[in-house]
N, C-alpha and C positions, 0 to 999 in steps of 0.2 A: 589396599593389599597388593603387593608386587606380583606380577604375573609369573607363574612358574615356567622356567625355561627347561626344555628337555633336549638333550643331545640325541639325535636319531641317526643310527647307522642302518641304512636299508639293507646292506649286505649283498651277497652273491646269489646267483641262481633264482630261486623263488622268493628270495628275501624281499625285494621291492614289492612284489605282489601282496605278500602277507603283512608287511609293515604298513603299506598304504591302506590296506583294509582296516588295520587296527587303529591308525590315527583317525580315520573317519568315524569309527565307533567311539573313540575317546572324545572327539568333538561333539558327536551327537548327544552324548550323555552330559555334556556341559562342563567339561574339564577346563576349558579355556587355557590350554597350554600354548606356549610359544615354542615352535620346533626349530632347532638349529641342526641342519643336516650335515653329516660328515661322512667321509669315505674311509673304508677299511677293506682288506681282502683283495680279491683279484681286480675289482674295480679301481681300488686305490693304486695297485701295482701298475695298471694301464695308464692311469691319469697322472700319477705322481712318482712312479718309479720305486715305490716302497709299499709294503703291505699295511703298515700302520703309521701314517704321516704324523708329524709333530703337530700340525694344525688340529687333527682329530683328538690327539691327547690333550691339547690345550682346551678344546671345547668341553671335553668330559670333565677336566679339572675345574673349569669355570662353572659349569652348571651342576656338577656333582650327582646328576641323575641321567642315566642313558638307557635307551631302549634300542635293542639291536636285533637284526635278522641274522640268519646263519651266514658264517664266513668260511671261505675256502682257503686253507693253507696248502700251497703246492707240496705234494708228498715227494720225499726223496731228492729234494733240490737244495737242502741245507737251510730252509727257512724255519724259524722258530714258530711254534703255535701262536697264533694271534690271541686266542683266548687266554693262554697261559701268560703271555706278555702283559695283557690288560690286568689280569689278577695281580701280577707282581708289581706293576707300575703303580696301581692305586691301593695296594695292600688290601685286596678284597678277600679277606681270610675265610669268610663263610659262604659256602655254596648251598643254597636252599632249594630243594627239589620236591615239591608236593605232588602227590598223585591222588586223584579223586575220581571215583566211578561216575560215569554219566550213562543213564539209561539210553539205549539206542545205538551204542557202539557195538563192535564185534568182540568186545573183551570177554575173556573166559571167566571173570569173576564179577560179582556185584558187591556194592557197599564197601569198597576199598577207600581208605582215607589215611594215607601214610605220608609223613614228611621225612625226607632224608636230609640231614645236616652234615655236610662234608667239609672237612678242613681243606682249604683251597690253595695253600702256598707251600706246605712242607711235604714230608714223606718222599715217595718215589718220584713225584713230579717236580721236585724242587730243582732238578737239572744239575745237581752237584756230582762231581767226579765221573762224568760220562767219558769213558775212555775205551777205544778199540785198539788192540795191539797192531803193530805194523804188519804182521802176517795175516791179520783178519780172523784169527782163530780164537781170540778171547775178547770179551767185552765186560766192562764194569760200570756200575752206577751206584751212587750212595743214597741212602734214605736217612733223612735227618728229622728228628722230632725233638722239639724243645718243650720244657715244662710250661713255659709261658704260652706257646702256641696251642698246646693241648688244653690248658685251662681256659683259654679264650674261647675255643670252639665248643667245648663241653658246656661252659657257662652260657654261651649263646643259645645252645639247644634247650637247656633247662628254662631259660628266660622266655624263649619262644613257646615252650610247652605251657608255662604258667600263664603267659599272656593270652594264649588261645584256648585255655581251659582243657589242655591235654592231660591225660592221666598217667602216661608212662614214657620213660626214655630208656632206650636200649643202646648200650655202648657196644659196638662191634669191633673185634680185635683179632689178632693172631698171636697173642702173648705166649701161648704154649710152645711156639717155634721161634718167633721173632722176639726173644726175651728182652732185648734192649729197647728197641724202638716201640714196638707194640706193647711191651711190658710197661714202659713209662706212660704211654697213653692210657692204658687200663688203670694204672695206679692213680693217675690224676683224675680220671673219670669217677673212680670210687670216692675219692676225696670230695669232689665237687657235688656228687649225688647226695652226700650226707648233709649238705647245706639246704637241700630242698626236700624236707620230710613230707611235704604235701604231694609229692610226685613219686610214683613207684619207679625204682631204679632196677634195671636188669642188665646183664651182660651176656654176650653170645659170641662164639668163635665164628669167623666170617664164612667158612664153608658150610657150617650148620645153618647159618642165617640164610644162605642161598636156598638150601633145601626147605627150611621152614617157610620161607616166603612163597614157595611153590605149593607146599602142602597145606599150610594154614596161615595165610597172610593176615588174617583178621586179628592175630595176636599182637601185631605191631602197631605202634602209634607214632612215636618220634624215634628215628634211628640217628645216632651220632657216631661218626667214624672218621678215619684218616683218608687221605686224598685218593689213593689208588682204590681202596675198598669202596669208598663212596662213589667213585666214578662207575664202578661195575654194578653196585647195588641199586643205584638210582635208575640206571637203565633197566635192570631187572624189574624194579617196581613199575616203571613205565609200561613194561610188557603186561602187567597185571590189569591195566586199565585201557589197553588198546594200542599201545605203542608210543613212540616218541612224538607223534603228532598230537598227543593228548597231554604232553608233559612240558611245563615251563621250568625256567631256572632263574634264580636271583643270585647275584654275586655281591656280597655286602661287606663293606669296610666300616671304619669308624665315622667317616664323613663323606662317603661316596658309594654309589650302588649302580650296578649295571644289570638290566633285566633282559632276558633273551629267550628266543626259541632254542631248544636244545637239539633239534634234529639237524640233519645236513642240508646243504643248499640245493639238492635235487636238480642239477642242471638239465636233466633229461626232460623235465616238465616245465622248466622256466618259461614264462611268457605265454603259456598255453591255457591260462585260466583254469588250471586243474588243482592247484594247491589248496590244502586245508589250512586256514589261518589260525586254528584253535590254539596251537602251542603259544604263539606270540600274543594272542588275545589273553590267554591265561597269565602270561608274563606281565602284560599290562595291568591285569588285576592285582598281581603281586606289587607292582609299582605303585598303584593307587593306595594299597594298604600301607606301604612304606611311607607314603606322603600323607597319611592320616585322612584319606578320602574313601573311607570304608563304605559309605553309603553309595557312592558311584560304582565302587568295585562290586558291590552286591547286586546292583541293577544289571551290570554287564554279565555277571555270573548267572543270574536268573534267566536272562535272555538267552544265553548260550545253552543252558540246560534245556530250555524249551525248544530251541531250534533242533538240537540233536535228538531229544526224546521224541519229538513229533515227526522227525525226518523231513522237515520243511526245508527244501533246497539245500540238502546236505551234499557234501562232496563224495566222490566214489569210494574213498577209504572208509567212509562212514555208512556205506551201503546205498548212497543216493546217486544221482546223475548230474547234479548241478556243479557249477564252477565256482571259483573264488568270489567273483563279483556277485553271483546270485546268493551265495551263502552270506556274504557281507550284507546284502540288501535285506535278507531275512532277519539278521540281527538289528539293522537299522529300523526296520518296520516295528519291531518289538520295543525299541527304545524311544 
């Protein structure tokens, strides 16, 4: 059997710390991956003069699976978001953001288990028609939704729900106001839902969804929505389980996938052995499930639950006093 090669982008700030911790855990559980390291972000800008070098794109295209740490796109300097560029380059149309409660965190809720499936390439983030008037007083941007794109993401959500034994899919929209774009998305979502009689289908306006997630999050199972709404709702969901440090993300296309920590690069604590690697560990679990290595994914998830619940060598954001290396060692000891 050919050894699985993984493109690894260590990223900026705390990225190298948490990525290195995660590859140790993957090795310990016996994944036997071959890692091809590539640069992106500020590190790539320093070393190669560009945020996303062609060599990195070539490695991702070759291996078709990538694990990456947080990347920094310089703000206000004309640079395009690296994450958006990657999603467009590899047609990673589905962004999958699961949140799961772990006992021992400082989260306000218990027993949360929600997956947000976000369309990744269309809507307000497609970058179409962005214009600022010469006098700087007016700005415009276009939102574009296609029937094909809507059907693709909603079908993905229902197939995910069926595969994981989920009971309900909620389509989130703003069709009462955005009658064209959100209206098309909702129409297609209703059509797709009829093909899955074994799964309960519901729909909810996005502002009400935000309120309901705060008041009664346990009513949600799988949420499927458009790009901008999904970006906001997935972060809100992360807040239910303790923040972005407890939330992973997967960007999935037809033949390529990138798994990532969804939080920022936190340059203020970079290299200080303070970062919590949980987000990228959870992203690695998503990667293992994508690669049909569910047994190894479950071993890592079980070890992670035990470390956090017991408070054994946890980081400060989890109420402990340990650093990244100690947290990682606690994981390795259990594996």
